[in-house]
C-alpha atoms as a printed R data frame, in Angstrom:
   type eleno elety resid chain resno      x      y       z
1  ATOM     1    CA   MET     A     1 42.650 68.034 -46.799
2  ATOM     2    CA   ALA     A     2 44.197 66.668 -44.030
3  ATOM     3    CA   ASP     A     3 43.468 63.879 -42.062
4  ATOM     4    CA   ASN     A     4 42.369 64.937 -38.946
5  ATOM     5    CA   LYS     A     5 42.859 61.902 -36.687
6  ATOM     6    CA   ILE     A     6 45.581 63.911 -35.220
7  ATOM     7    CA   ASN     A     7 48.855 62.726 -33.386
8  ATOM     8    CA   LYS     A     8 50.227 66.012 -33.677
9  ATOM     9    CA   GLU     A     9 51.008 68.495 -30.822
10 ATOM    10    CA   ILE     A    10 48.533 71.401 -30.763
11 ATOM    11    CA   VAL     A    11 49.728 74.451 -30.390
12 ATOM    12    CA   PHE     A    12 48.066 77.971 -29.267
13 ATOM    13    CA   THR     A    13 49.158 81.541 -29.826
14 ATOM    14    CA   LYS     A    14 48.585 84.256 -27.696
15 ATOM    15    CA   HIS     A    15 46.257 85.919 -30.300
16 ATOM    16    CA   SER     A    16 44.185 82.175 -29.698
17 ATOM    17    CA   ILE     A    17 44.758 82.071 -26.415
18 ATOM    18    CA   GLU     A    18 43.084 85.590 -26.014
19 ATOM    19    CA   SER     A    19 40.081 85.051 -28.314
20 ATOM    20    CA   MET     A    20 39.216 82.025 -26.398
21 ATOM    21    CA   ARG     A    21 39.056 84.153 -23.136
22 ATOM    22    CA   LYS     A    22 37.088 86.623 -24.793
23 ATOM    23    CA   ARG     A    23 34.837 84.059 -26.640
24 ATOM    24    CA   GLY     A    24 34.287 81.678 -23.530
25 ATOM    25    CA   VAL     A    25 36.304 78.727 -25.155
26 ATOM    26    CA   SER     A    26 38.624 76.112 -23.419
27 ATOM    27    CA   GLU     A    27 41.728 74.603 -24.974
28 ATOM    28    CA   GLU     A    28 39.867 71.168 -24.292
29 ATOM    29    CA   GLN     A    29 36.710 72.094 -26.748
30 ATOM    30    CA   VAL     A    30 39.347 73.537 -29.258
31 ATOM    31    CA   LYS     A    31 41.198 70.028 -29.068
32 ATOM    32    CA   MET     A    32 37.735 68.313 -29.550
33 ATOM    33    CA   ALA     A    33 36.711 70.113 -32.259
34 ATOM    34    CA   VAL     A    34 40.317 69.565 -34.188
35 ATOM    35    CA   SER     A    35 40.027 65.765 -33.425
36 ATOM    36    CA   LYS     A    36 36.635 65.287 -34.146
37 ATOM    37    CA   ALA     A    37 34.753 67.560 -36.570
38 ATOM    38    CA   PRO     A    38 35.756 67.817 -40.305
39 ATOM    39    CA   TRP     A    39 38.332 70.293 -41.595
40 ATOM    40    CA   GLN     A    40 37.232 72.612 -44.093
41 ATOM    41    CA   PRO     A    41 39.871 74.669 -45.954
42 ATOM    42    CA   ALA     A    42 40.444 78.602 -45.200
43 ATOM    43    CA   LYS     A    43 42.171 81.666 -46.451
44 ATOM    44    CA   TRP     A    44 45.897 81.406 -46.403
45 ATOM    45    CA   ASP     A    45 46.454 77.820 -46.537
46 ATOM    46    CA   ARG     A    46 44.673 77.119 -43.044
47 ATOM    47    CA   PHE     A    47 41.939 74.995 -42.140
48 ATOM    48    CA   GLU     A    48 38.985 75.499 -39.834
49 ATOM    49    CA   CYS     A    49 36.258 73.175 -38.365
50 ATOM    50    CA   ALA     A    50 33.213 73.637 -36.259
51 ATOM    51    CA   LEU     A    51 31.934 71.383 -33.398
52 ATOM    52    CA   GLU     A    52 29.026 72.029 -31.149
53 ATOM    53    CA   PHE     A    53 28.599 71.974 -27.224
54 ATOM    54    CA   GLN     A    54 25.859 71.666 -24.942
55 ATOM    55    CA   TYR     A    55 25.499 74.671 -23.374
56 ATOM    56    CA   ASN     A    56 22.557 75.591 -21.703
57 ATOM    57    CA   LYS     A    57 23.443 78.756 -19.694
58 ATOM    58    CA   GLU     A    58 23.782 82.324 -20.192
59 ATOM    59    CA   TRP     A    59 26.527 84.118 -22.287
60 ATOM    60    CA   ASN     A    60 26.124 88.052 -21.945
61 ATOM    61    CA   GLY     A    61 23.397 88.146 -20.199
62 ATOM    62    CA   LYS     A    62 21.081 85.843 -22.589
63 ATOM    63    CA   PHE     A    63 20.180 81.828 -22.221
64 ATOM    64    CA   TYR     A    64 21.913 79.642 -24.958
65 ATOM    65    CA   ARG     A    65 21.536 75.961 -25.315
66 ATOM    66    CA   THR     A    66 24.145 75.476 -27.528
67 ATOM    67    CA   LYS     A    67 27.783 76.675 -28.318
68 ATOM    68    CA   GLN     A    68 29.609 76.286 -31.419
69 ATOM    69    CA   VAL     A    69 33.437 76.343 -31.310
70 ATOM    70    CA   VAL     A    70 35.313 77.075 -34.843
71 ATOM    71    CA   PRO     A    71 38.884 76.861 -34.375
72 ATOM    72    CA   VAL     A    72 41.093 78.311 -37.678
73 ATOM    73    CA   PHE     A    73 44.635 76.896 -37.927
74 ATOM    74    CA   ALA     A    74 47.580 75.988 -39.792
75 ATOM    75    CA   GLU     A    75 49.051 72.348 -39.799
76 ATOM    76    CA   GLU     A    76 52.552 71.469 -39.826
77 ATOM    77    CA   LYS     A    77 54.549 68.747 -40.263
78 ATOM    78    CA   THR     A    78 54.901 67.674 -36.327
79 ATOM    79    CA   LYS     A    79 51.958 70.294 -34.779
80 ATOM    80    CA   ILE     A    80 49.028 71.799 -35.205
81 ATOM    81    CA   ILE     A    81 49.002 75.784 -34.669
82 ATOM    82    CA   ILE     A    82 45.748 77.281 -33.551
83 ATOM    83    CA   ILE     A    83 45.604 81.318 -34.720
84 ATOM    84    CA   THR     A    84 42.524 81.907 -33.718
85 ATOM    85    CA   VAL     A    85 38.995 80.673 -32.143
86 ATOM    86    CA   TYR     A    86 35.307 81.769 -32.836
87 ATOM    87    CA   ALA     A    87 32.351 80.785 -30.620
88 ATOM    88    CA   PHE     A    88 28.694 81.291 -31.505
89 ATOM    89    CA   TYR     A    89 25.866 80.716 -29.308
90 ATOM    90    CA   PHE     A    90 22.426 79.905 -30.330
């Protein structure tokens, strides 16, 4: 498993930018998740992690206290490539 004390550039694919827009996630939240949350292996030699944020707002007409941000990413020698991003509200 990779060491997530990252000193690498974080690059967002077009797909990840679109998924973040649809799911209400900022680039800063993704960067925080990748740098602070434990990494877990994912399919196709990728990683994922999850970080919860205090939300206390409405999303799609329903009030939620917490938003969990789950980026899926690939680690290369000099950069981390964000493939997609999920968000869970509860």
